[in-house]
C-alpha positions in Angstrom: 1.5 -5.7 -3.4 1.6 -2.0 -3.4 4.8 -0.8 -4.8 7.1 -1.6 -7.6 9.1 -0.4 -10.6 7.4 2.1 -13.0 5.8 1.6 -16.3 2.6 3.7 -16.7 0.4 4.9 -19.5 -3.0 6.5 -19.0 -5.9 4.1 -19.5 -8.5 5.9 -21.5 -11.4 7.2 -19.4 -10.1 5.7 -16.2 -10.2 8.2 -13.3 -6.9 7.7 -11.7 -4.5 9.7 -9.6 -1.5 8.5 -11.6 0.0 10.3 -14.5 0.9 8.8 -17.9 4.7 8.9 -17.4 6.6 5.8 -18.5 10.2 5.4 -17.1 12.8 2.8 -16.4 14.3 4.7 -13.5 13.7 3.9 -9.8 16.2 6.5 -8.6 15.5 10.1 -7.4 18.3 12.6 -8.0 18.1 15.2 -5.3 19.0 18.8 -6.3 21.3 20.8 -4.0 18.3 22.9 -2.8 16.2 19.7 -2.0 19.3 18.1 -0.4 19.7 21.0 2.0 16.0 20.8 3.1 16.2 17.0 3.4 19.4 17.0 5.5 18.4 19.6 8.0 15.0 17.9 8.5 16.3 14.5 9.3 19.4 15.5 11.2 17.7 15.1 14.6 16.5 11.5 14.0 18.4 8.5 15.4 18.8 5.1 13.7 16.1 2.7 14.7 13.6 5.4 15.7 10.0 5.0 14.6 9.4 7.9 12.1 6.7 10.0 13.6 6.8 13.6 12.3 8.9 14.3 9.3 8.5 17.2 6.8 9.8 16.4 3.3 9.6 18.1 0.0 7.1 17.0 -2.6 9.5 15.1 -4.8 9.1 12.1 -2.3 5.3 12.1 -2.4 3.2 10.1 -4.8 -0.1 11.8 -5.6 -2.4 9.1 -4.5 -3.4 7.4 -1.3 -2.2 4.0 -0.1 -5.7 2.7 -0.5 -5.5 3.4 -4.2 -2.0 2.1 -4.5 -2.9 -1.3 -3.2 -4.7 -1.8 -6.6 -1.3 -2.5 -8.1 -1.9 -6.0 -6.8 -4.8 -6.6 -9.3 -3.4 -4.5 -12.2 -2.5 -7.4 -14.5 -5.8 -9.2 -15.3 -4.1 -11.3 -17.9 -2.2 -13.1 -15.1 -5.0 -13.0 -12.6 -8.3 -14.0 -14.4 -7.2 -17.4 -15.9 -6.0 -18.8 -12.6 -9.1 -20.7 -11.5 -9.4 -22.4 -14.9 -6.1 -24.2 -14.7 -6.8 -27.8 -13.7 -3.4 -29.1 -12.7 -2.8 -27.9 -9.0 1.0 -27.6 -9.5 0.7 -25.6 -12.7 -2.0 -23.5 -11.1 0.3 -22.6 -8.2 3.1 -21.7 -10.7 0.6 -19.4 -12.4 -0.3 -17.9 -9.0 3.4 -17.2 -8.4 3.5 -15.4 -11.8 0.5 -13.3 -10.8 2.1 -12.4 -7.5 5.3 -11.3 -9.1 3.6 -9.3 -12.0 2.7 -6.2 -10.0 5.9 -5.2 -8.3 7.2 -3.2 -11.2 4.3 -0.7 -11.0 5.2 2.7 -9.5 5.9 6.2 -10.6 9.5 7.3 -11.4 11.9 7.6 -8.6 11.4 7.0 -4.9 7.8 7.9 -4.0 5.7 7.4 -0.9 1.8 7.3 -1.2 -0.2 9.5 1.1 -1.2 8.0 4.5 -4.9 7.5 4.5 -6.9 9.1 7.3 -9.1 7.1 9.6 -12.4 6.2 7.8 -11.0 7.2 4.4 -12.4 4.9 1.6 -11.5 4.2 -2.0 -13.6 2.2 -4.5 -12.8 1.3 -8.1 -13.5 -1.2 -10.9 -11.9 -2.7 -13.9 -13.5 -3.3 -17.3 -12.1 -6.5 -18.7 -11.6 -7.5 -22.3 -14.2 -10.3 -22.0 -17.0 -7.9 -20.9 -16.8 -8.7 -17.2 -15.7 -6.5 -14.3 -13.6 -6.6 -11.2 -14.7 -4.6 -8.1 -12.5 -3.1 -5.4 -13.6 -1.6 -2.0 -11.1 -0.4 0.6 -11.1 1.6 3.9 -8.6 2.8 6.4 -9.8 0.7 9.4 -7.1 1.9 11.8 -4.8 4.9 11.9 -2.5 4.2 14.8 -1.3 1.6 14.1 -2.1 2.0 10.4 -4.3 -0.6 8.8 -5.6 -0.5 5.2 -8.3 -3.1 4.6 -9.5 -4.1 1.1 -11.8 -6.4 -0.8 -11.8 -7.5 -4.4 -14.2 -9.6 -6.4 -14.3 -10.8 -10.0 -17.5 -12.9 -9.8 -17.5 -14.3 -13.3 -14.0 -15.6 -12.7 -14.6 -17.0 -9.2 -11.9 -14.8 -7.6 -12.1 -13.0 -4.3 -9.3 -11.3 -2.4 -9.5 -10.0 1.2 -6.5 -8.2 2.7 -5.2 -5.8 5.4 -2.0 -4.0 4.9 -0.1 -2.8 8.1 3.0 -0.8 7.1 5.5 0.1 9.8 8.3 2.5 9.1 11.8 2.8 10.6 14.6 5.3 10.1 17.8 3.2 9.5 20.5 5.9 9.1 20.8 6.6 5.4 17.7 4.6 4.6 14.0 4.4 5.5 12.5 0.9 5.8 8.8 0.2 5.3 8.0 -3.2 6.9 4.9 -4.5 5.3 3.0 -6.5 7.9 -0.4 -8.0 7.2 -1.7 -10.6 4.9 -4.0 -11.1 1.9 -6.2 -14.2 1.3 -7.0 -14.9 -2.4 -9.8 -17.4 -3.0 -10.7 -19.5 -6.0 -14.3 -20.0 -5.1 -15.0 -22.7 -7.7 -12.2 -24.8 -6.2 -12.5 -23.9 -2.5 -8.8 -22.9 -2.5 -7.1 -20.2 -0.5 -3.8 -18.6 -1.0 -2.2 -16.8 2.0 0.0 -14.0 0.8 2.6 -11.8 2.5 4.8 -9.0 1.1 8.4 -8.0 1.0 9.7 -5.0 2.8 10.5 -1.7 1.1 13.5 0.5 1.4 14.3 4.0 0.3 18.1 4.3 0.2 20.2 7.4 0.1 18.0 9.6 2.3 20.9 11.7 3.6 23.5 11.4 0.8 23.9 9.9 -2.6 21.1 9.1 -5.0 17.8 8.1 -3.5 17.1 4.5 -4.5 14.1 2.3 -4.1 14.5 -1.4 -3.2 12.4 -4.4 -2.3 14.0 -6.6 0.3 13.6 -9.7 2.5 11.3 -12.7 2.0 7.6 -13.0 1.0 5.5 -16.2 1.1 2.5 -17.5 -0.8 1.0 -20.6 0.7 -2.0 -22.7 -0.3 -3.1 -25.1 2.6 -5.6 -26.9 0.4 -3.0 -28.1 -2.2 0.0 -28.2 0.2 2.2 -25.9 -1.9 4.0 -22.8 -1.1 6.6 -20.4 -2.5 9.3 -18.6 -0.6 10.5 -15.6 -2.6 13.6 -13.6 -1.6 13.7 -10.0 -2.8 17.5 -9.4 -2.8 18.9 -6.1 -1.8 22.2 -5.0 -3.3 25.2 -5.6 -1.1 28.0 -3.1 -0.4 30.5 -5.0 -2.6 28.7 -7.4 -5.0 25.2 -8.2 -6.2 22.8 -6.3 -8.3 19.6 -4.3 -7.8 16.1 -5.8 -8.0 17.1 -9.5 -8.1 14.8 -12.2 -6.9 15.3 -15.9 -6.0 13.3 -18.6 -4.4 11.6 -22.0 -4.6 8.2 -23.5 -5.0 7.9 -26.5 -2.8 5.7 -29.0 -1.1 4.9 -27.7 2.4 4.7 -31.1 4.1 7.9 -32.7 2.6 9.9 -29.6 2.0 10.7 -30.9 -1.5 11.6 -28.1 -4.0 9.7 -28.4 -7.3 10.7 -25.2 -9.1 13.4 -22.5 -8.8 12.8 -18.8 -9.4 15.3 -16.3 -10.6 15.6 -12.9 -12.4 14.6 -9.4 -11.6 11.2 -8.1 -10.4 11.4 -5.1 -12.7 12.5 -7.2 -15.7 12.6 -10.8 -16.8 11.7 -13.5 -14.3 12.3 -17.2 -14.9 11.1 -20.5 -13.5 13.1 -23.7 -13.6 11.4 -27.2 -13.3 13.8 -29.0 -11.0 12.5 -32.4 -12.2 13.3 -31.8 -15.9 15.9 -29.0 -15.7 13.8 -26.9 -18.1 14.0 -23.2 -17.5 11.5 -20.8 -19.1 10.3 -17.2 -18.9 7.7 -16.7 -16.2 7.0 -13.0 -16.6 8.6 -10.0 -18.4 7.9 -6.8 -16.6 10.0 -4.7 -19.0 7.1 -4.1 -21.4 4.1 -5.1 -19.2 1.3 -2.5 -19.2 -0.8 -2.4 -16.0 -4.6 -2.2 -16.2 -5.4 0.8 -13.9 -8.8 0.7 -12.1 -11.4 3.3 -12.9 -13.2 5.4 -10.2 -16.3 7.5 -10.1 -16.0 11.2 -11.1 -14.8 13.5 -8.3 -18.2 15.3 -8.3 -19.9 12.0 -7.4 -17.4 11.1 -4.6 -18.1 11.7 -0.9 -15.7 13.9 1.1 -13.7 11.1 2.6 -13.2 9.1 -0.6 -9.5 9.2 -1.4 -9.4 11.0 -4.7 -11.9 13.7 -3.4 -10.2 14.0 0.0 -6.6 14.5 -1.4 -7.5 16.3 -4.6 -6.0 19.7 -3.6 -2.9 18.0 -2.2 -2.5 15.8 -5.3 -2.8 18.8 -7.7 -0.2 20.7 -5.8 2.2 17.6 -5.8 1.8 17.3 -9.5 2.8 20.9 -9.9 5.7 20.5 -7.5 4.1 23.2 -5.3 5.7 22.3 -2.0 4.0 25.0 0.1 0.5 24.3 -1.5 0.9 20.6 -0.9 1.9 21.2 2.7 -1.0 23.5 3.4 -3.6 21.2 1.8 -2.2 18.1 3.6 -1.9 20.0 6.9 -5.5 21.1 6.8 -6.8 17.5 6.4 -4.5 16.2 9.2 -5.5 19.0 11.6 -9.1 18.1 11.0 -8.4 14.5 11.7 -6.6 15.3 15.0 -9.6 17.5 16.1 -12.0 14.6 15.3 -9.8 12.3 17.3 -9.8 14.7 20.3 -13.6 15.0 20.0 -14.1 11.3 20.1 -12.1 11.2 23.3 -9.6 8.8 24.9 -10.7 5.1 24.9 -13.1 5.5 22.0 -13.2 2.3 19.9 -13.4 3.1 16.2 -15.9 1.1 14.1 -15.1 1.0 10.4 -17.9 1.8 8.0 -17.5 -1.0 5.5 -15.5 -3.7 7.4 -15.9 -5.9 10.4 -13.5 -7.9 12.6 -12.2 -11.1 11.1 -13.5 -14.2 12.7 -11.1 -16.5 14.8 -9.2 -19.1 12.8 -6.4 -19.2 10.3 -7.7 -16.0 8.7 -7.9 -13.9 11.8 -4.7 -12.1 10.9 -6.7 -10.3 8.3 -7.9 -8.2 11.2 -10.9 -6.9 9.2 -13.1 -8.3 6.4 -15.8 -6.8 4.4 -19.0 -6.3 6.5 -21.4 -7.9 4.1 -22.2 -11.4 2.9 -21.4 -12.0 -0.8 -22.7 -15.4 -1.7 -20.1 -17.2 -3.8 -22.7 -19.8 -4.8 -25.0 -17.2 -6.3 -25.1 -16.2 -10.0 -22.6 -13.5 -10.8 -25.4 -11.0 -11.3 -26.5 -11.5 -7.7 -23.0 -11.2 -6.4 -22.5 -7.9 -8.2 -25.8 -6.7 -6.7 -24.5 -7.6 -3.3 -21.1 -5.9 -3.8 -22.7 -2.7 -5.1 -25.0 -2.6 -2.0 -21.9 -2.3 0.2 -20.5 1.0 -1.3 -20.8 3.1 -4.5 -18.4 1.7 -7.0 -19.8 2.5 -10.5 -20.5 6.0 -11.9 -24.1 7.1 -11.1 -24.4 5.0 -8.0 -25.8 6.6 -4.8 -25.4 5.2 -1.3 -27.1 6.7 1.7 -24.1 6.3 4.1 -21.8 8.1 1.6 -24.3 10.7 0.7 -24.6 11.7 4.4 -20.9 12.4 4.8 -20.2 16.1 5.6 -17.5 17.9 3.8 -14.5 18.8 5.8 -13.9 22.5 6.6 -10.9 22.4 4.2 -13.1 21.1 1.4 -15.4 24.0 2.0 -12.6 26.5 1.9 -12.8 27.2 5.6 -10.1 27.2 8.2 -10.3 25.5 11.6 -11.3 27.8 14.4 -8.2 28.9 16.4 -9.3 27.0 19.5 -9.6 23.8 17.5 -6.1 24.0 16.1 -3.9 21.3 17.7 -0.6 22.3 19.3 1.2 19.2 18.2 4.5 19.9 16.5 3.5 17.6 13.6 0.8 20.0 12.4 3.0 21.2 9.5 4.0 17.7 8.4 4.2 17.0 4.7 4.9 13.3 5.2 4.0 11.3 8.3 6.0 8.0 8.0 4.9 6.8 11.4 1.2 7.6 11.3 1.4 10.0 14.2 -2.3 10.9 14.2 -3.6 8.4 16.8 -7.3 7.7 17.4 -6.8 8.1 21.1 -4.3 9.5 23.6 -3.1 5.9 24.3 -2.7 4.3 20.8 -2.5 0.6 20.6 0.6 -1.2 19.4 0.6 -3.0 16.0 -0.3 -6.6 16.1 2.3 -9.0 15.0 1.3 -11.0 12.0 1.8 -14.8 12.5 4.3 -16.1 9.9 3.0 -18.6 7.4 4.2 -22.1 7.7 7.7 -22.4 6.2 8.3 -18.7 6.2 11.9 -17.6 6.9 12.7 -16.1 10.3 11.6 -12.6 11.1 12.6 -9.3 9.6 16.1 -7.8 10.2 16.3 -6.3 13.6 16.2 -2.5 13.7 18.7 -0.5 15.6 17.9 0.6 19.1 15.9 3.8 19.0 16.9 6.8 21.0 14.9 9.8 22.3 15.2 13.5 21.9 13.2 16.6 22.7 11.7 19.0 20.2 14.1 20.6 17.8 13.2 24.0 16.4 14.8 24.8 13.0 14.4 27.7 10.6 13.3 26.5 7.1 16.1 27.1 4.6 13.5 28.1 2.0 11.2 30.6 3.7 12.7 31.2 7.1 9.7 30.0 9.0 10.4 28.2 12.3 9.1 24.6 12.6 9.3 22.1 15.4 10.5 18.5 14.8 10.0 15.6 17.2 11.8 12.2 17.3 9.2 9.4 17.2 10.2 8.2 20.7 9.9 11.5 22.5 
């Protein structure tokens, strides 16, 4: 759950990359100058091609990393924290569905894409809850090609644990860009020994070449609990050419074994959502996103963060994006990505990357997580002990120190230094502002993304992309500054 419709306000002392803008718009109106830049950049792409190296202006970038954006999933504690206390398993599952749907409205105005985390990048944060307890979040980019963002959340006093790995895969679809959100999350209620397997809808940016840029969620998502035998199949409906409306949802909560529908869902993921009891015919409001206020996680001050922690790593880029400084954002982002390419070259072909905070998921029905937190957190221990175990994994709270993080060396760009000329890569993507396809592989022969097994009862696979085509490098003169840049189709 990483994207949605925007309603934001600053949350006191929380250190967050998001601004305090509140808006009801999920469209981006492209100026004539921006439109010219956008059109000439994308003109060499072919429908169906994996997006590999694309330079776009800053109006399309969100000033925070994907690792931080994942926290939208946990941004409504009022829908999350009470879940393990609900005794009736059916009502508990309805409440889980409400929690799942509550975070999709969260995003900045317009069509925005978060920054692609670099390999080994981390983000940690925490929530202070109204009852005096806390939630703790730890994440790491465990793979860069294919991209995998792994995360861990724990609210020990409330018996809630979430493990997840997000594996986005992007495609250019003509006048749209599709982000296909592979990967799963597993939410546990540790006092009930229950697990909820969670998938995500896909995301589309419409109007890339002409018209207004519009953000949509599309296709199906599933939440399934094997212990209670319940699941929900939610369709995020895209607007058709002739009829339909934007942001609509529909779906059913059902018994997995019998297939019997128990509840029907309807409404809009950025507005009012309803649930109807099919046994009684009673329909009631499930969640109203119109006035919902997300609870944004806090993070340690920048001066306490290690060089590869998200907010510290992308600080210069984020500041430039917020000022609409296209050239400054490009330069800052390019410096980080060049350093990452150099590190990949130094590691050499065939090197197997080992994440710092996560380990391979064990075989079984949770192996599609790919990575889980590399520490034992005892669910049977008192909350104080669990908190101690979590804080030993990585620094989360202000004033914390951790030997592994303290040993991280600042990147040359963070020291105000440039890469030596011999270390500068010759790849045409060196000036990329946005890399939709995660072109910075960890080796010369990057692995292919693993296909996530569909949960039981899930609808058939995603819509088939168009057949990609190939092309050679295209050199174009920038319409703003006249500089020549090279563009490469993902398949070339």
